[in-house]
C-alpha positions as CSV (number, residue, x, y, z in Angstrom):
1,M,11.6,-26.5,-20.4
2,S,13.4,-28.9,-22.7
3,H,14.6,-27.1,-26.0
4,T,13.1,-30.0,-28.0
5,F,9.7,-29.4,-26.2
6,L,9.8,-25.6,-27.2
7,S,11.1,-26.2,-30.8
8,T,8.2,-28.8,-31.2
9,I,5.6,-26.4,-30.1
10,A,7.2,-23.6,-32.5
11,L,6.7,-26.1,-35.5
12,R,3.5,-27.3,-34.8
13,R,0.6,-26.8,-37.3
14,S,-3.1,-27.6,-37.2
15,T,-4.4,-29.4,-40.3
16,Y,-8.0,-30.0,-41.0
17,A,-10.1,-30.2,-44.1
18,L,-12.6,-27.1,-44.5
19,S,-15.8,-27.5,-46.7
20,P,-16.8,-24.8,-49.1
21,T,-20.2,-25.8,-48.6
22,S,-22.7,-25.3,-45.1
23,P,-25.8,-27.1,-44.1
24,I,-26.7,-23.9,-41.9
25,P,-28.1,-20.9,-44.0
26,D,-26.3,-17.7,-44.1
27,S,-29.2,-16.1,-42.2
28,R,-29.0,-18.7,-39.4
29,I,-25.0,-18.2,-39.1
30,R,-25.6,-14.3,-38.9
31,E,-27.7,-15.1,-36.0
32,I,-25.6,-17.5,-34.1
33,V,-22.6,-15.2,-34.6
34,S,-24.7,-11.9,-33.3
35,D,-25.9,-14.1,-30.3
36,V,-22.5,-15.2,-29.3
37,L,-21.3,-11.8,-29.3
38,L,-24.0,-10.6,-27.0
39,K,-23.2,-13.3,-25.0
40,A,-19.8,-13.5,-24.9
41,P,-18.3,-12.2,-21.3
42,S,-16.3,-9.0,-21.4
43,A,-13.9,-7.1,-18.7
44,F,-16.7,-5.0,-16.9
45,N,-19.4,-5.9,-19.3
46,T,-17.8,-3.4,-21.6
47,Q,-18.9,-5.6,-24.8
48,T,-15.8,-4.2,-26.9
49,S,-15.4,-7.2,-29.0
50,R,-16.0,-7.0,-32.8
51,V,-17.0,-9.6,-35.3
52,I,-16.6,-9.7,-38.8
53,L,-18.5,-12.2,-40.8
54,L,-17.3,-13.0,-44.4
55,L,-19.4,-15.4,-46.5
56,G,-18.8,-16.0,-50.2
57,D,-17.0,-13.3,-52.6
58,G,-15.9,-11.5,-49.2
59,H,-14.6,-14.6,-47.5
60,R,-12.5,-15.4,-50.8
61,R,-11.3,-11.8,-51.5
62,L,-10.1,-11.7,-47.9
63,W,-7.7,-14.9,-48.3
64,D,-6.6,-13.6,-51.8
65,I,-5.5,-10.5,-50.1
66,V,-3.8,-12.5,-47.4
67,S,-2.0,-14.6,-50.0
68,E,-0.9,-11.6,-52.1
69,S,0.3,-9.8,-48.9
70,L,2.3,-12.8,-47.7
71,I,3.9,-13.6,-51.3
72,E,4.9,-9.9,-51.3
73,K,6.3,-9.9,-47.7
74,I,8.1,-13.3,-47.6
75,G,8.5,-14.0,-51.4
76,K,6.8,-16.6,-53.7
77,E,8.9,-19.4,-53.0
78,R,8.7,-19.2,-49.3
79,Y,5.3,-18.5,-49.4
80,E,4.9,-21.8,-51.7
81,Q,6.6,-24.1,-49.2
82,E,5.4,-22.8,-45.7
83,S,2.1,-21.1,-46.2
84,K,0.2,-21.6,-49.5
85,E,-1.4,-24.9,-48.3
86,G,-2.8,-23.5,-45.1
87,I,-4.3,-20.3,-46.8
88,E,-5.9,-22.2,-49.6
89,G,-7.5,-24.4,-47.1
90,K,-8.8,-21.5,-45.3
91,K,-9.9,-19.9,-48.5
92,G,-11.6,-23.1,-49.3
93,A,-13.8,-22.8,-46.2
94,Y,-17.4,-21.4,-46.5
95,G,-16.8,-18.4,-44.7
96,T,-14.6,-16.5,-42.1
97,V,-15.4,-15.3,-38.5
98,S,-12.9,-12.7,-37.3
99,L,-13.0,-11.6,-34.0
100,S,-11.3,-8.2,-33.0
101,S,-11.1,-5.5,-30.6
102,M,-10.5,-2.9,-33.3
103,K,-13.5,-0.9,-34.9
104,K,-11.4,0.4,-37.3
105,W,-10.8,-2.8,-39.0
106,C,-14.4,-3.6,-39.1
107,K,-15.1,-0.4,-40.8
108,V,-12.3,-0.8,-43.3
109,A,-13.5,-4.2,-44.0
110,L,-17.0,-3.1,-44.8
111,R,-16.0,-0.3,-46.6
112,C,-13.8,-2.2,-49.0
113,G,-16.5,-4.7,-49.7
114,L,-14.8,-7.5,-47.9
115,A,-17.5,-8.2,-45.1
116,E,-21.3,-8.3,-45.5
117,I,-21.7,-7.7,-42.0
118,A,-20.0,-6.6,-39.0
119,F,-21.1,-6.6,-35.3
120,W,-19.7,-4.6,-32.6
121,H,-21.0,-3.4,-29.2
122,L,-23.7,-5.4,-28.0
123,G,-24.4,-6.6,-31.5
124,T,-25.2,-3.2,-33.3
125,I,-24.7,-3.6,-36.9
126,L,-22.2,-1.0,-38.6
C-alpha cells in the first residue's frame, strides 16, 4: 500500500453531532441493549460479552474521567489541540454503551457509581 493511503487512514477522524436528549425512554434503551447482548453471536455460544450502559450522571462522569486522564497523560495543550473536541462531543451525547469482554471493568464501573446497570453472560444483571 502507498504511504499516502496509510497516512490518510492514520489521520482519519469520524465527526458527527450527538444529542443530549433521546426520544427513546431509558427503560426501552435498557431492553434494547439487553436484547442485543442476548442475541449477538459469540464463539461456541459462550456469551462472554459484557455491556455497560451509562446514562445521565454516570455517562457525564465517565467522559470527565476520560478527559482528566488524557490531560494527565498527554498534557493540557496537546489535549486541547487533539482530543478535546471529540471528548466533549461524546460527553454531550445522551449516554454511552460500552462493550467489553472484561467482567472486572463492569464490576469496577458499578462500584464507582459510573454504570447504572451492567449486563453480562446471557443478560444477567450484575
